[in-house]
C-alpha positions, 0 to 999 in steps of 0.5 A: 229751756225758752231760748234756742240753743244753737249748735256753735256760735262766736262769744264777743265781750267789751275788749273785743268791741274795744279794740274793733272801735280803737281800729276804726279810729285809728289811721289805716283801718285794712291792711295796717299793723294790725295784720301783723299782729294778728300773724305774729300772734298766730305764729307763736300759737303755733310755734311755725315760723311763718303766717299769712292771715287771709279773707277767710279760711276758703281763700286760705285753702285756695291759696294753699292749693296754688301754692303747693300743687300743680295741673294734673297732680292726684291728690288725697283727702277726705270725704268728711269735710267742708266742701272747700278741701275740696274745692280747692284741689279742683281750683288748682287744676289738680285731682283729688282721689277720695280716701275713706275715715276712720273710725274718729272721723279723721282720714285714714292714714293706712289707707293712705299708706298703701295707696301711696306704695301702689301709686307713686304719682300721687302728689299730695295729701290733704288731711283735716283736723276733724272735730279738732281730733288731730291726726295722727302725727307720728303715722304722718311723719312717716308718709312724709319721710317715706314718700315725695309728696305734699301735705296740707293739714286742714287745722280749720277745726283744730287751733289749740289742738295737740297729738304726739307734741305736735301742736295743730297748725305747726306744720311740723309734719306738714307742708302747709296747714290753713286756719278758719276764724268763722264765728262758730271757730275757736276765736273768729274775725267774723269771716276770716283765716289764715295759712301757716308753714316753715317754708320760705318759699311757700310764704313769699308766693303767699303773700304775693297771691294775696295781694293779686300777684302782686311783688314790691321787691325781686323784680323781674322788669328792671326798666321799669323798677329803676331809673337811669341812675340806678335809683329803685323806684319808690312808687314800683310794684310788679304783678308776676302771678294771676292772684285774688284779693284775698287780704284781711282787714285791720278791723277784723285782725283786730278781733282776732287778736282780743280773741286769741288772748281767750283761746286758752279758757275758750278751750278749756270751756269746750273740753269741759263740755265734751267731757260732761257729753261722754260722761253721761253718754257712756254704757248708753246702746242708743248713743255715744261719743265720737270718739273717748274723750281726748284732753290733747283734742280742740272739740270744735265740734262734739259729734255723738254717734246714735243707733238708728236702727234701734229706734223708732224714727228717723235721723230727720225726725230726731233731728225736727224732735230736738229742733222742737224742743229747742235745741239746734243739731248740725251734721258734720259733713254730707260726704263730699262724694255725693254732692252734684256737682261731684258726681258729674265728674264721676265719683259715684261710689260709696266709701264703707266707714265714711256712709256708716258715720253719715248715716249716724252722726250728729253734732250737739251743741258745743261753745264757750257761753254754753251754761251747765244748765244748757248743757243739761238740757239738751242731754236730758232731751236727747235722751227722753227723745231716745228712750220714748222711740227706741224700739 
């Protein structure tokens, strides 16, 4: 195989390019009609009432946390995620509590339940649908009904996934969800993200926070908002919160709309790739999939578990051997509590399942344009190295 095979990449076709060019030739290239169209498409896909598109998944998490949390709130959160999930809790001056993961890489909701029983001062739970495999929605529903807490679902990996007939991003058992449209995700806007919710109050607050805290109705300063005859001053706007410029452009949303049209075929291909990996690694005592094949997973990632104790090589050596063969792997993720910033905050902890997961897992290539011969090459390279270096 001559070309390098990355672990993930975007797929852009002529329709995507045309959609972007059409916006570039139009009157509005930012904060125009395409933003609203894209938000409506997200609502339809996720079966949710409200959506706010923003400049990145991190921006989505930041605004979601500001909408949900108060200073010093205790928040249960997974350590098996990208930094932004936990960082957003700190942005809101709240306090993360790391919870160990289950065998599928998701936060262990049974442990969460136990912690909530013991400590009624816990105010929120942040769960990531890791790799595209959604949290158990029946368990999440039970937690939502029993405890007076806020729940955020990080759906950055799970657009198009479902569990117990609940779609990712629908917020059926949560207050708010976030999406990411980074190039390695299911659909891309370059950089971009979105917040979804069924709560009108949360929706309006996030709309304001996205745009520097500005509102254009429900004014507090009536003397400036209206003239002496009671007419609304047409130019008037008001900053009621300390907000941010997290707006997304029409250019990005045009790309997102075109990409959304292809979501079903993107998901179908990812599931096909994942199924093939699962079949080839079945009954191998050196490697396995993180979880058995699931038709309802969106498979943003395909995570493989490797028993390095049975090998003469380390995880780093395996990683480098695959790179030499022209295959890019990735690790998702280093436990957040291992980062120096969090260790300095006092999070000098070791969560058993998370540590075991980190020591054994790598993410293999999975993306729409990965061809069958390319995947065969990846599988053969993995099995060749494992066979060569087994003890």
